[in-house]
DRENTORDO-455288 format. One record per residue: x negated, y negated, z of N, C-alpha, C, O in turn. Coordinates in pm, whole numbers, plus 32768, in hexadecimal, padded with zeros to 4 digits. Each point is the difference from the previous one (the first is absolute). Layout:
% DRENTORDO-455288
XYZXYZXYZXYZ...
END
This chain:
% DRENTORDO-455288
932445109AEF7FF67F7080327F887FE1803D7FBF8055803D801E7F357FB77F897FE480457FF47FF8809580617FF5804B7F2D80117FD77FDA801280A780327F868058802E7F977FD47FC48085809C80387F7E80547F797FD2803C7F9B80467FFD806E7F2F803F7F8E7FC480257FBB805080668043803880567F267FD47FA87FC2803F80717FE07F87807880297F8C7FF27F9A8099806B7FD17FBB80767F6B7FE380137FD07F90800D7FEF80DE7FF57F617FFB80187FC17FB67F7980487FD57FA67F38802480597F937FE07FA97FD780567F987FCF806E801880437F637F6E7FD780667F7C7F817FB67FB780027F8F7FCE7FAB80B680387F6F7FD67FC27FDE805F7F8E7FFA807A80137FF07F497F6B7FCC80567F967F7A7FD37FE77FDA7F94802C7FD580C07F877F897FF77FCC800F801B7F5F8046805E7FDA7F7F7F577FD4800F80227F797F7D7FF57FBB7FA17FD68043805080467F4B7F957FEC7F9B7FD680667FBC8031806A80267F747F9E7F6F7FD2805A7FA37FBB807A804A80038009807B7FC080527F357FA6807780297F8A7FCC80377FC27FA57FC88015809680AF7F847FEB803C7FDD7F70804A7F8E7FD3800F80EB7FF0801B7FE07F75802B7FF17FFB808C7FF17F958039801280F480127FE27FE5809280707FF6805F7FEC7FE6807680A380337F5080677FF0804E7FF18068809480067FD880747FE580B47F5F800A8065806D7FB27FD68074802F801780707F557FAB7F847FB07FE1806980397F89804F7FF17FFA807A804D7FAB7F44801F7F99804780818015805A80097FC8806D806680947F5B806C802F80367FD8803A808880417FDD80637F5080817FA97FE9803C807B7FD07F9E804B802E7FF180717F787FC37F647FC67F8C805F80697FB580477FF87FDF8076806D80067F3A807D7F97802D804D805F806080117FDC8075801A80907F63803C805A80667FBD8005808380427FE180637F4280437FAA7FBE7FFA80727FFE7F9A80608011800B80797FD47F797F3480157F788042807D7FF4804A80097FE38077805E80367F3580967FDC8034802580578078804F7FD980567F7280A47FAF802A8068804E7F9D7FC2808A802D800D80727F6E7FC07F7D7FBF7FC88079804C7F76803B7FF67FDF8076804C7FDF7F3380597F9A8045807980318025805A7FAD800B7FC180D2800D807C803D802F8074800D7F898072802380207F727FC47F6D806E80237FA38022808E7FE37FA68053800980C97FCF7FD7801680807FD5800780087F4F80547FC87FBA7F3F8089801B7FED7FEC7F7C801F808D7FCD7FF08067804280497F8F7F22801080647FC77FAD7FD97F7F800B7F927FCA7FA180D4800A7FB87FFD7F7F803280657FB280088073802A80227F667F558039805D7F8D7FCD7FCA7F827FA97FAA7FFC8093808E7F977FC17FED7F7C807D80247FA88061804280257F857F7F7F50806B80237FA57F7980127F5F7F947FCC7FE680C7809D7FD480648047801D7FCC806980707F8A801C801480DE8016802C7FE88057807A803B7FD5807980687FBE7FFA7F62805F807B80127FBF8074805E80718064800B7FEC8079802D807A7F4B804880588042800B80737F9E7FF87FEB7F87801D809780AE7FF080917FA480337FFB7F857FC580307F9F80C37F8980598034800D7F727FC67FB07FA17FE3802C7F9080077F5680977FC57F8C7FC17F5980407FCE7FD67FFD7F8D7FEA803480DB7F7C80427FCB800680527F937FAF7FF67FA480CA807B805F800B80527F97800F7FB37F8F7FB080157FA580B57F8880497FFB7FB37F897F787FC57FD77FE380017F887FD27FD380C97F697FBD7FE77FAB80707FBD7FB67FEA7FA080598095809D7FBF806A7FB4802A80197F6F7FB280137FA280C07FEB8058803080197F6D7FCB7F997FAF7FBD801E7F9D805E7F4E808A7FE27F997FA27F5780037FEF7FD07FC27FA17FF0807280A17F5C7FFB7FEE7FD8808C7FEB7F868011800280C080547FEB7FD3808A7FE27FB57FF07F8980247FB87FA37F768089805F7F9B80157F858041805A7F867FE17FF47F89806B805580A2804580597F94806F7FCC7FB7802D803E7F9F800E7F3B8091805B7FB17FB67FD17F7A7FE8804C7F9F7FFA7F35805B7FF97FC47F887FCA80187FDA7F677FDF80497FA3805A7F438051802C7FDE7F838093802F7FD780377FD97F987FFF807780BD809880257FFC806E7FA7801480687FF57FBF7F6D7FC780B280557F9080467FEF7F847FA57F947FCE7FE180F180017FF480017F767FBB7FFD7F93807F8016802780737FD37F6D7F7480007F7E8041809B80028053800C7FEA80788051802F7F3A80857FF78046800B807B806580267FF180747FB780847F598009805D805F7FB27FFE807F8028802B806C7F6D7FA47F7D7F987FCF808E80527F9C80438009800E807A80327F957F53804B7F94805A807C803B804880227FD6806F8024808D7F4F8065802D804F7FE2806E805E8051802180577F3880197F9A7FCF803A80747FE87FC3806A8021802180727F8D7F627F5E7FC47FB4807780827FCE80547FFB7FE68079806980117F42806C7FB1805E8055807B803D80477FED80637FB180817F67803B806480597FB6802C807D8039802C80647F357FC47F8D7FB18019807F801D7F97804D801C801B80757FE37F577F6280127F87804780878014804E7FF27FF58079807F80227F618072801080387FFE805D806880317FDF806B7F9580A77F857FE9805380757F957FCB807D8011801280787F817FA97F487FAA7FC3805D80417F9E80517FF08006807A80507FA97F5780427F91804C806A802D805D80007FCE8070805980897F70805C8039805B7FC4806580688044801780647F5A801A7F8F7FAF8076804F7FA37FAB806B800D8008807A7F997FAD7F477F9B7FAB8040800D7F60801480087FD780737FF97FE27F3980117F7F7FEF806F7FD580667FE47FD98071808F80317F6580687FDC803F800E80218091801B7FA980537FD080E47FCF8005801A80A47FA27FB6805680237FD8806F7F5580117F5A7F977FB7803F802E7F7B801180037FCD807080227FF27F2580227F66800A80657FFF80577FFB7FA58054807380B57FB280737FF6806B7FC57FFF808D80307FBA80597F74808A7FB67FBA7FFA80947FA27F91800A7FB38004806080477FB37F647FAF7F777FF87F79802580047FB47FCC8051801E80997F4E7F72801B7FF67FBB7FC17F8380407FE47F9A7F3A800680727FBB7FC87F827FDD80797FA47FC380638027806C7F897F517FFA805D7F977F957FE07F9C801E7FA77FB17F7F808780457F8E7FE07F8C800780617FA17FDE8073801E804D7F707F67800B80627F8B7F8F7FEC7F7F80077FA27FB07FA280B9804C7FCD80027F89803280117F83800E806E7FCB80147F147FF9805580117F8280827FE58010802D8023806D802C7F9E7F3980847FF4801D80407FE27F847FDC80427F9F80837F5F805080467FC87F8D7F9F7FD07F9C800780387F927FA27F6D807D7F9E7FBB7FAF7FB280537FB67FD47FDE7F92800F80AB80AE7FB780447FAC804D80517F8B7FCC80227F9680AF7FF58090805C802D7F9080077F817F8E8007800F7F867FF57F9580AD801D7F7E7F847F887FDA7FB180027FC67F937F82806980BD7F7B7FFA7FBE7FFD80737F94800D7FF57F867FE0807C80C77FD980837FC2806480127F967FD47FF37F8E80A98029807E806380437FB980457F757F94801F800F7F897FEA7F8980B780387F897FC17FA17FAD7FAA8003800B7F867FB37FAA80B27F977FA57FC17F9F804F7F9B7FF17FDA7F8C7FD2809080A67F9580477FC0803B80787FA97FC8801D7F968095801E808F803F80717FA080777FE37FAA8022804E7FA780297F31807580577FCE7FBE808E802A801080587FFC7FAA7FB5803380E4809A8017801A80497F7F80047FBE7F9A801480BF805F7FDC80527F817FFC80007FE780948015805880537FD07F217FCA7FF27FCB807E80847FE6802C80147FF9807980577FF47F2D80848007803D8037808C80418048801180627F8D80367F5A8015809E80507FC3800880778042802980607F4C7FB97FAD7FB17FF08079804C7FCE8080801B8034806B7FFF7F3E7F5580597F9580508077803E8040801B800280798024802D7F288079804E80268013806B807C8058800780557F2680537F9080008069804E7FC17FB9807E8026802B806D7F8A7F7A7F927FCF7FBA809180717FD4803280048022807680637FA07F6980657FBC804D80558063802880337FEE806F7FF2808C7F498047805D80217FE1804B807A8047800A80647F37802F7F837FC48057805B7FC67FCC807B80118038806C7FA77F597F857FA97FCA8066804F7F8680647FD47FDC806D80A67FF07F54803C7FA880527FB27F9280407FB77FBE7FB6804C802C80B07FB87FB080587F6B802080317FB87FAF803B802680D27FA57F8D802E80347F7B7FE17F9D7FC1804D7FB7802E7F3180627FA07FA97FAA7F8E7FDC8072801F7FC980697F60805A7F797F947FD3806280067F6B800580197FB77F9F7FC7801B80EE7FF87F83802A7F617FCB7FCB7FED7F877FF27FB480CE7FF57F8F7FD17FE07FB6806B7F957FF7807680227FE27F697F7C7FA580687FA27F8A7FD47FF97FF67F897FE27F9D80BA80337F7E7FD97FE57FDD80507F75800E80797FED7FC37F257FB87FE680297F797F6980057FE77FCB7F977FDD7FEA80D380307F8680127FE77FD27FE67F6F803880377FA17F5A7F70804F7FE07FCB7F897F62801E7FDA7FA37FCB803C804A80A47F427F70800E800D7FE4801A7F6A804B80497FC07F517F7F800C7FDF800F7F70801B80977FCC7FF4805E804F802C7FB47F3C801880727FC97F87806780008008807680207F897F497FB87F838051800C7FDE802980837FDE8076800F80247F4C80427FEB800C8092805E808180347FDC8066803C809E7F737F998065806F803F7FE180807FC6800D806580457FCC7FA27F427FED809A7FB07F7A803780417FEF8077801A7FAD7F1F80007F94804A80238013804080B37FC0805F802C809D7F59801B801E8045807A8040806C7FEA7FDE8059804D80817FCA7F5B8058806B7FE07F9080747FD280058073802C7F9D7F637F7E7FB1806F7FCD7FAE803280777FE1807780067FFD7F3780507FB4802B807B8033805A80607FBE8058803780D67F877FDE8046805F8051802880767FA78009806D803880117F8C7F488035808A7FB7808A7FCE7FE480457FCB80577FE3804A7F2180877FEF7FD78059805780367FD78072801780A47F718006805F8051803E8085801C7FA680468064800B7FCD7F3B7FA4806E80087F9E7FE47FCB7F8D7F927FCC7FEB80D9803A7FB37FF07FC47F737FFB7F6980097FCF7FBF7FA3806A7FFC80DC7FD97F747FF27F717FC780207FC97F9A7FD7800D80C8807D7F617FF380267FAF800E7F817F9B7FBB7FF2808780937FB97FA680297F9580217FB37F757FDD80247F8F80657F78808F80307FA97F867F937FA07FE17FAA7FE48053805A7FEC7F397F9C7FA07FDA7FF37F88803C80537FE380567F427FC07F8A7FF87F71802D80687FC27FE980367FC3805C8001803D7F2680847FA27FD3806980208065803E7F9D80277FE280CF800A8060802580517FE57FCE80A2805E7FE080497F3080207FDA7FE07FB680847FF97F5F7FEA80057FBD80677FF280057F2A7FFC7F7F7FF480907FDA7FF180247F908026803580C77FA380837FDE7FF5804B80038091805B7FB380217F7280A8802780278013809D7FDC7F82804180567FC880437F2B7FFF7FB27FD37F88804180697F747FDC80457FBC804D7FAD803F7F4880667F8D7FBA80998024804380437FA780347FE180C47FC78096800C8022800F7FEB809880617FC2802C7F3E8071802680197FDF808B7FE57F5E801E80407FC280567F7480147F6D7FDC7F70800A80947FA97FE580357FAB80497FF9808B7F3280747FB77FEA80728007806E80317F98802C7FF780E57FFF8053802880567FE37FA4809C805A7FDE804C7F2C800C7FC57FE67F9F8066800D7F787FFD801E7FBB80627FCC80197F2A801C7F747FD3808C7FD08006802B7F918021801880DE7FB6809E7FF17FE480468001808D805E7FB780237F5F80AD802C8043800580917FAB7FD280667FE6804480637FE27F2E7F857FA97FC4805980327FFD808D7FAA8016805580D37FD37FD780317FFA80857FE58076803D7FDC7FF98075802F80837F4F7FE6807C80337F8280407FF97FD7804D80567FE07F8E7F317F74804B7FE67F8F7F9C80327FFD7F867FF47FAE80CA80427F6B7FBD7FF97FA580547FBD7FF6807880167FB87F397F837F9C803C7FCC7F82801880587FD47FA380437FF180D27FBE7F8E801880517F9A80217FA58011805B7FAE7F777F5A805A7F8380207FAF7FB9807080327FB87FFF80648065807A7F407FE2808E803B7F5B80257FE97FC48068801B800C7F1C7FA97F5D800A7FEE7FB27FE180867F8C8025800E80B67F9780527FD17FDF80857FCF8072804D800E80747FDA7FBF7F6D80867FD9807880608070804A804980687FC180107F9280A6801780838047804980187FAB807A80777FEC801A7F277FD8803E800D7FB0806C80427F787FCF80647FD7803C7F777FF77F7A804F7F7B7FCF809B800B7FDF805C7FB680227FA380B07F9A8097801C7FBD804B801C807E806E7FCA80107F5E808B8051805880318062801C7F78806280677FF580437F307FA87FBA80247F9B806180737FAB7FAD80667FDA803A7F8580107F5680667FBA7FC08093802D800F805C7FB380167FB080D47FDB807D8033800B80337FE2808A806F7FD080157F3A804F804A80227FF0808980447F8A8025806A7FEE803B7F397FBC7F9180297F56801D807B7FDE7FBD804E7FB080357FCE808A7F5180797FD67FB28081804D805B80637FBC801A7F9880BD800B806C8039803380207FD38089806F8019802E7F377FA78018802C7FC3809180617FB07FF2804F7FFE805E7FCE7FAB7F3080517F9E7FD5809580457FEF80697FD4802E7F87809E7F87808A80517FDD802D8041808780747FFA80277F1E804B8023804E80438069802F7FB18089803F8030805E7F8C7F3F7F9180387F93806C807B7FD27FE780347FAD804B
END
């Protein structure tokens, strides 16, 4: 059965590879803590030991090319179910602010829009496993594909998504913009080409309204 409605504040960060989410998540967490908020920072796939083990399977180099997009989707939701029950739900029940690096939108974009998994399958799993555990705000980082690839190459590719070609990066960018436009009441597109300081200020200003 679907999950029950949470009480805290749930924020997600989305976008393709190399767009700068992690930096901004850390800055936002520190800002919120300085304001007295109890903050939990987590990620998907992963966020708890069992889900991290699934993450390692999904991205294991020895299995590269062996998982179908459908298999990836099912493993993502298996990890998400555990993550919600063990991390997200308890934190929100205690009125904490949960900041998650990737969530359902990444599954829709990576496995659905880009890799071709039936979006009805993803929607059905979303309704059954996530229930009311939907973010109040999602920051979608938008960066041109060439710039994103350059950033990833600079830091070093970590998995098969990082090592993909420019067409994959372009498809990710378009997919996330599509998600943001279709869910404008929840999503805010962030120009990831701005300075770190500007992006942080924009996010903090926007989030003040939600926390209020």
